[in-house]
C-alpha positions as CSV (number, residue, x, y, z in Angstrom):
1,M,128.9,67.2,83.8
2,T,129.5,70.1,85.5
3,A,129.5,73.4,84.6
4,T,132.2,76.1,87.2
5,T,132.0,80.2,86.3
6,I,135.2,82.3,87.6
7,N,135.1,85.9,88.0
8,V,138.1,87.2,87.0
9,H,138.2,91.2,88.1
10,L,140.6,93.5,86.5
11,A,141.6,97.0,86.9
12,H,140.5,99.6,84.3
13,R,143.3,100.8,81.8
14,S,143.1,104.4,81.2
15,L,145.2,103.7,77.4
16,A,145.6,107.7,77.2
17,P,148.4,110.1,77.9
18,R,148.5,112.2,80.7
19,G,146.3,115.1,80.9
20,A,144.5,114.0,77.2
21,N,141.1,114.0,78.5
22,P,141.4,118.4,79.3
23,L,142.9,119.0,76.8
24,A,140.2,117.1,74.3
25,E,137.4,118.9,76.5
26,L,139.4,121.9,75.8
27,F,139.0,122.0,72.1
28,A,135.9,120.1,71.6
29,A,135.1,123.2,73.6
30,A,136.8,125.7,71.7
31,Y,135.5,124.7,68.6
32,Q,131.8,124.9,69.6
33,G,132.9,128.0,70.5
34,V,133.8,128.5,67.3
35,Q,130.3,127.5,65.3
36,R,127.8,129.4,67.6
37,L,130.3,132.3,66.5
38,G,130.2,131.5,62.7
39,K,126.3,130.8,63.2
40,L,125.6,134.0,64.6
41,L,127.9,136.1,61.8
42,H,126.6,133.7,58.8
43,R,123.0,135.3,59.5
44,E,120.9,134.6,56.8
45,P,118.5,138.4,55.9
46,D,114.6,137.7,56.4
47,H,113.0,136.6,53.3
48,F,110.0,139.5,53.4
49,E,113.2,141.6,54.1
50,S,114.3,140.8,50.9
51,V,111.2,140.7,48.9
52,Q,110.7,144.1,50.0
53,A,114.1,144.9,49.3
54,V,113.6,143.8,45.2
55,L,110.7,145.4,44.8
56,A,111.6,149.0,45.9
57,M,114.7,148.3,43.7
58,A,111.4,147.8,40.9
59,R,110.1,151.2,42.0
60,E,113.5,152.9,41.5
61,Y,114.0,151.0,38.1
62,E,109.8,152.3,36.8
63,R,111.1,155.7,34.6
64,T,114.1,154.1,33.0
65,Q,113.7,150.6,32.5
66,P,110.1,149.9,33.2
67,G,110.5,145.9,31.5
68,F,113.6,145.4,33.5
69,A,111.5,146.7,36.5
70,A,108.7,144.3,35.7
71,D,110.8,141.2,35.6
72,L,112.2,142.5,39.0
73,R,108.7,142.8,40.5
74,A,107.6,138.7,38.8
75,A,110.3,137.4,40.7
76,A,109.8,138.6,43.7
77,C,106.5,137.5,43.7
78,R,107.5,134.2,42.5
79,F,109.8,133.9,45.6
80,D,107.5,135.1,47.4
81,G,105.3,132.5,46.8
82,E,107.6,129.4,46.7
83,L,107.7,130.7,50.6
84,D,104.8,130.0,51.2
85,R,104.9,126.4,49.9
């Protein structure tokens, strides 16, 4: 029994319409730019700043509502403790 190997060369045929690749690259670049802009605009506040702001609010309420001020301090301390984990 004999075997024969035949190599057939075919030309690569592009199925995409003319101009589709540059348009797709342009759209991808615009999409990535919008994503970067969204990340810049949606910056999360620093956790240290948040805890300090709640403690400052607790100091403001200390005279008029000491119970509420104590709750604010407890929440700030609890939140600060969760960040250490």
